[in-house]
C-alpha positions in Angstrom: 28.8 20.8 73.1 31.7 21.9 71.2 31.0 20.3 68.0 30.7 16.6 67.1 34.6 15.9 67.2 34.4 13.0 64.7 38.1 12.7 64.1 38.3 11.0 68.0 35.8 8.1 67.7 35.5 6.1 70.7 38.1 3.3 70.2 41.4 1.8 72.2 44.0 3.0 69.4 44.7 4.4 65.9 47.5 4.1 63.2 49.1 6.6 61.3 51.2 6.1 58.6 54.8 7.2 58.7 57.5 6.4 56.2 55.0 3.5 54.6 54.9 2.1 58.0 51.9 1.7 60.1 52.7 3.4 63.5 50.5 2.6 66.7 49.4 5.7 68.6 46.6 6.0 71.2 43.2 7.7 70.3 42.4 10.5 72.8 39.2 8.4 74.1 41.4 5.3 74.5 43.9 7.3 76.9 41.0 8.7 79.2 39.8 5.0 79.2 42.9 3.5 80.4 43.6 6.4 82.8 40.4 6.0 84.2 40.5 2.1 84.3 43.8 1.7 85.9 42.9 4.3 88.6 39.7 2.1 89.4 41.7 -0.5 90.0 43.8 1.1 92.6 40.2 2.6 93.7 38.9 -0.7 94.2 41.9 -1.8 96.1 41.9 1.2 98.6 38.0 0.9 99.0 37.9 -2.5 100.0 41.0 -2.0 102.2 39.5 1.1 104.0 36.5 -0.4 105.9 38.7 -3.2 106.8 41.8 -1.1 108.0 38.7 0.7 110.2 37.2 -2.3 111.5 40.8 -3.7 112.8 40.6 -0.5 114.7 37.1 -0.4 116.1 34.0 -2.9 115.7 31.3 -0.3 116.5 29.2 -0.1 113.1 28.6 3.7 113.9 32.4 4.6 113.6 33.1 2.0 110.8 30.3 3.5 109.3 32.1 7.0 109.2 34.1 5.7 106.3 31.3 6.2 103.9 30.4 9.5 105.4 33.8 10.4 104.8 34.1 9.3 101.3 30.9 11.0 100.3 30.8 14.3 102.4 33.0 16.4 100.0 30.2 16.2 97.2 28.1 18.0 99.7 30.7 20.6 100.6 32.3 21.1 97.5 30.5 19.4 94.7 29.3 22.9 93.3 32.4 24.7 93.4 34.1 21.3 91.8 31.8 21.7 88.9 32.5 25.7 88.5 36.3 25.2 88.5 35.5 22.0 86.1 34.2 24.6 83.2 36.8 27.3 83.9 39.9 25.4 83.5 42.3 22.9 81.1 40.3 19.8 82.0 43.2 17.6 80.8 45.6 19.2 82.6 43.7 19.5 85.7 42.9 15.6 85.6 46.9 14.9 85.5 47.7 17.1 88.1 45.1 15.9 90.8 45.9 12.7 89.9 49.8 13.1 91.2 48.1 14.8 94.5 46.2 11.9 95.2 49.0 9.6 94.9 50.8 11.5 97.2 47.6 11.2 99.5 47.6 7.6 99.5 51.5 7.2 100.0 51.4 8.7 103.2 48.5 6.4 104.2 50.7 3.6 103.4 53.4 5.1 105.4 51.1 5.0 108.5 50.4 1.3 107.9 53.9 0.5 107.8 54.8 2.2 111.0 51.8 0.9 112.8 50.8 4.9 113.3 47.5 4.4 111.7 44.2 5.7 113.4 40.9 5.8 112.6 40.8 10.0 112.2 43.8 9.0 109.8 41.8 6.6 107.8 38.9 9.2 107.8 41.0 11.9 106.7 42.7 9.9 103.8 39.3 9.2 102.5 37.6 12.2 103.0 40.5 13.9 101.2 40.8 11.6 98.1 37.0 12.2 97.6 37.7 16.0 97.9 40.2 15.9 95.3 37.9 13.6 93.5 35.1 16.5 93.0 36.9 18.2 90.8 38.4 15.2 88.8 34.9 13.5 88.0 33.2 16.6 87.1 36.3 17.3 84.7 36.5 13.6 83.6 32.9 13.4 82.8 32.9 16.7 80.8 36.0 15.7 78.9 33.5 12.9 77.2 31.8 14.8 75.0 34.9 16.7 73.6 36.6 13.1 72.4 33.4 11.2 71.4 30.4 12.2 69.0 26.9 12.2 70.2 26.1 9.0 68.4 29.1 7.1 70.1 28.2 8.4 73.5 26.4 5.7 75.1 28.7 2.7 73.7 31.9 4.9 74.9 29.6 5.7 78.8 29.3 1.7 78.9 33.0 1.2 78.5 34.2 3.4 80.9 31.9 2.4 83.3 32.3 -1.2 82.7 36.2 -0.9 82.5 35.9 0.8 85.9 33.3 -1.8 87.4 35.4 -4.4 85.8 39.1 -2.9 87.5 37.5 -1.3 90.9 35.1 -3.9 92.0 35.8 -7.2 90.2 39.5 -7.2 90.5 40.3 -4.5 93.0 37.9 -6.1 95.7 38.6 -9.1 95.8 42.5 -8.4 95.2 42.5 -5.5 97.9 41.0 -7.8 100.5 43.8 -10.5 99.7 46.4 -8.0 99.8 45.2 -6.4 103.4 45.1 -10.1 104.9 48.5 -11.0 103.7 50.1 -7.4 104.3 48.1 -4.2 105.7 49.8 -1.3 103.4 49.6 -3.3 100.0 46.6 -2.1 98.8 47.5 1.4 99.3 50.9 1.2 97.7 48.9 -0.2 95.0 46.8 2.7 94.5 49.8 5.2 94.6 50.9 3.2 92.1 47.8 3.6 90.1 47.2 7.0 90.5 51.0 7.8 89.1 50.5 5.7 85.9 47.0 7.1 85.2 48.2 10.7 85.7 51.1 10.0 82.8 48.1 8.7 80.7 46.2 11.7 80.8 49.0 13.9 80.1 49.3 12.1 77.0 46.1 12.9 75.4 46.9 15.7 73.0 46.2 19.2 73.5 44.5 19.6 70.5 41.7 16.7 71.5 41.1 18.3 74.3 40.9 22.3 74.4 40.2 24.2 77.3 36.2 24.7 77.7 35.1 27.7 75.6 33.2 30.3 77.7 30.0 32.3 76.6 29.5 35.7 77.3 27.0 34.8 80.3 29.8 32.5 81.7 32.9 34.5 81.8 36.1 34.0 79.5 38.3 31.1 79.7 40.8 32.5 82.3 37.8 32.5 84.2 37.4 36.6 84.2 34.0 38.1 83.4 31.8 36.3 85.9 32.2 35.1 89.6 32.4 31.2 90.5 29.1 32.1 92.8 27.4 33.2 89.6 28.9 30.0 87.4 27.3 27.8 90.5 23.9 29.7 90.1 24.2 29.0 86.5 24.3 25.4 86.8 21.5 24.9 89.6 19.3 26.9 87.4 19.6 24.7 84.6 19.0 21.7 86.4 16.4 23.0 88.5 15.0 24.5 85.4 15.3 21.0 83.5 12.0 18.6 84.4 13.7 15.2 82.8 17.3 16.0 84.5 15.5 17.1 88.0 13.6 13.8 88.3 16.6 12.0 86.6 18.5 13.3 89.6 16.3 12.7 92.2 16.1 9.1 91.1 19.9 8.9 91.1 19.5 9.7 94.6 17.4 6.9 95.2 19.8 4.1 93.7 22.6 6.2 95.1 21.0 5.7 98.9 20.3 2.2 98.8 24.1 1.8 97.6 25.5 3.5 100.4 23.4 1.8 102.8 24.3 -1.1 101.7 28.2 -0.5 101.0 28.2 1.5 104.8 27.7 -1.7 106.8 28.7 -4.6 104.0 31.9 -5.3 105.6 30.0 -6.0 109.5 27.0 -7.6 107.7 29.2 -10.2 105.4 31.2 -11.6 108.3 27.9 -11.5 111.1 25.3 -11.9 109.1 26.8 -14.5 106.1 29.2 -15.5 108.6 32.4 -14.6 105.4 35.7 -13.4 105.8 37.9 -10.8 104.3 37.7 -12.7 101.1 34.1 -13.6 101.0 33.5 -9.5 101.6 35.9 -8.7 98.2 33.7 -11.4 96.3 30.4 -10.3 97.4 31.4 -6.8 96.3 33.0 -8.5 93.1 29.2 -10.2 92.3 28.2 -6.1 92.3 30.7 -5.5 89.6 29.7 -8.6 87.6 26.0 -7.1 87.2 27.5 -3.8 86.6 29.9 -4.8 84.0 26.8 -6.8 82.2 24.7 -3.5 82.7 27.1 -0.9 81.1 27.9 -3.2 78.4 24.2 -3.9 77.6 22.9 -0.2 78.3 23.6 1.2 74.9 22.5 -1.4 72.8 19.1 -1.6 75.3 18.7 2.2 75.0 18.8 1.8 71.2 16.6 -0.6 70.7 14.0 -0.3 73.5 14.4 3.5 73.7 15.8 5.2 76.7 12.7 5.4 79.0 12.1 1.4 78.7 15.7 1.0 79.9 15.6 3.5 82.7 12.2 2.0 84.1 14.0 -1.5 83.4 16.6 -1.0 85.7 14.7 0.7 88.5 12.8 -2.7 88.1 15.9 -4.7 88.5 17.5 -2.1 91.2 14.2 -2.5 93.4 13.9 -6.4 93.1 17.9 -6.5 93.9 17.6 -4.2 97.0 14.7 -6.3 98.4 16.9 -9.5 97.7 19.9 -8.2 99.9 17.4 -7.1 102.6 16.0 -10.3 102.7 18.9 -13.2 102.1 20.7 -14.7 104.7 22.8 -17.1 102.8 26.0 -16.4 100.4 24.6 -17.5 97.6 20.9 -15.6 97.2 23.2 -12.6 98.9 25.4 -12.6 95.9 22.7 -12.9 93.2 20.9 -10.2 94.7 24.3 -8.4 94.8 24.8 -9.0 91.3 21.1 -7.7 89.9 21.4 -4.5 91.9 24.8 -4.0 90.2 23.3 -5.0 86.9 20.7 -1.9 87.6 23.4 0.5 88.9 25.1 -0.1 85.5 22.3 0.2 83.2 21.0 3.2 85.1 24.1 4.8 85.3 25.0 4.4 81.6 21.6 5.9 79.9 21.3 8.5 82.6 24.7 10.0 82.0 24.5 9.9 77.8 21.1 11.7 78.3 22.6 14.1 80.7 25.7 15.0 77.7 22.9 15.2 75.2 20.8 17.4 77.4 23.7 19.9 78.4 25.6 22.1 76.7 29.2 21.6 77.0 30.3 25.3 78.7 27.5 24.6 81.6 27.9 20.3 81.6 31.1 20.6 84.7 28.5 23.0 86.7 25.3 21.0 85.9 27.0 17.4 86.4 28.2 18.7 89.8 24.8 20.2 91.0 23.7 16.4 89.5 26.0 14.6 91.9 25.3 16.9 94.7 21.6 15.5 94.7 22.8 12.3 94.2 25.8 11.9 96.4 24.9 14.2 99.2 22.2 11.4 100.3 25.2 9.2 101.0 26.4 10.5 104.5 23.1 10.8 105.7 22.1 7.4 104.1 25.8 5.9 105.7 25.4 7.7 109.3 21.3 6.3 109.6 22.3 3.3 108.6 24.9 3.2 111.4 22.5 4.2 114.0 19.3 2.2 112.8 21.9 -0.6 112.8 23.4 -0.6 116.1 19.5 -0.3 117.3 17.7 -2.7 115.4 20.2 -5.0 113.7 22.4 -5.4 110.4 19.6 -6.2 108.3 17.0 -3.3 108.9 18.6 -0.4 107.2 18.5 -2.4 103.7 14.7 -2.9 104.7 14.2 0.4 105.1 16.4 1.5 101.6 14.7 -1.3 99.5 11.2 -0.1 100.5 12.0 3.3 99.6 13.6 2.4 96.1 10.2 0.0 95.5 7.9 3.0 96.1 10.1 5.3 93.7 10.1 2.3 90.9 5.8 2.3 91.2 5.8 5.7 90.8 8.5 6.1 87.8 6.0 5.4 84.7 4.4 8.4 85.9 7.1 10.7 86.6 9.7 9.6 84.0 7.4 10.5 80.9 8.2 9.5 77.2 7.3 13.4 75.8 9.8 14.9 78.2 12.7 12.9 76.6 14.4 13.8 73.1 12.6 12.2 70.3 15.7 10.3 69.0 16.4 8.6 72.5 12.9 8.0 73.8 
């Protein structure tokens, strides 16, 4: 960590006295939160529209599931490199530049839809490209939070970030994207283009003094990248993660939760239509149920971690997740399916906030991008395998079978969790 920057506390705005008048001025964290939330709205719109667009081209579940594969595969291919880059560059500058590039990518997809030239390979290429740039963006963004927010405020700040993302991405973006796609297929991608452009402007407005480039230690090279190779940086991040028992186990449990999420997401559009007998709007509303639960879990995470401790909060998240996953696997009616999805969303929100807050406390700032990317390589790396397996299992045994398998795995992990996530491994102030 680069010191507790108490002058930049989590909050949406700050005031400054100018000529006897109080002038409104956004705080640095507020700008980052605003950029992430607006960008998430566009993400939710295109995230819901991409599988719908793929399903309009083919009804083969194996091919539709490739959208989820394309969206998560870059973390396997480029995740470690992205983390090393995030620890070498000016994080603020790279964030707004990547937003502009992603705006251009989505604009190209919108053009193919408008001209009726879109194909499944185009959809997959766009999904893959957006996540490829997103690997660097997410690593740099997560590493920027400790710079802007002091330690005591990070659970609340992370909760606000995650809640804002969920509200914009799934609660608003999912139904809006489904509705826009039904009315005008290119509309979701035009909205996403605009959201990336606006987010770029907000990040660019963060003062340089509030978000300086990451400091480099003698072992990791200078700020300009000299003094160490990218390979050495990647190895340092991996070594730190693998050598830390708590981080290593949090990583594996994060992978279990993401596996279940990916299996559900990969085929949700077909499950909604063929099992629950709902249309595109019903698909968006079901995804929105995930967001409602996720927002509640995210906003309550900081308080639960403070009152109960991090370990009970993590174990509670696993119990909720296992229950929600089981409900999704068994539900055959929209109402219980929506409740199960909401419970699983709450588990995701609670786990995500507590786990990332622990990671920010345990990992030095100069290593944070690399450790985060190594963490996500595992947690997100299971996604493509899960999506592919889900497609083939569903093709052979039906749309419910992949969810039953994933829920069973998470249940087994939950039973073992009290023995693996030990209180002695947690920092004393968070246990």
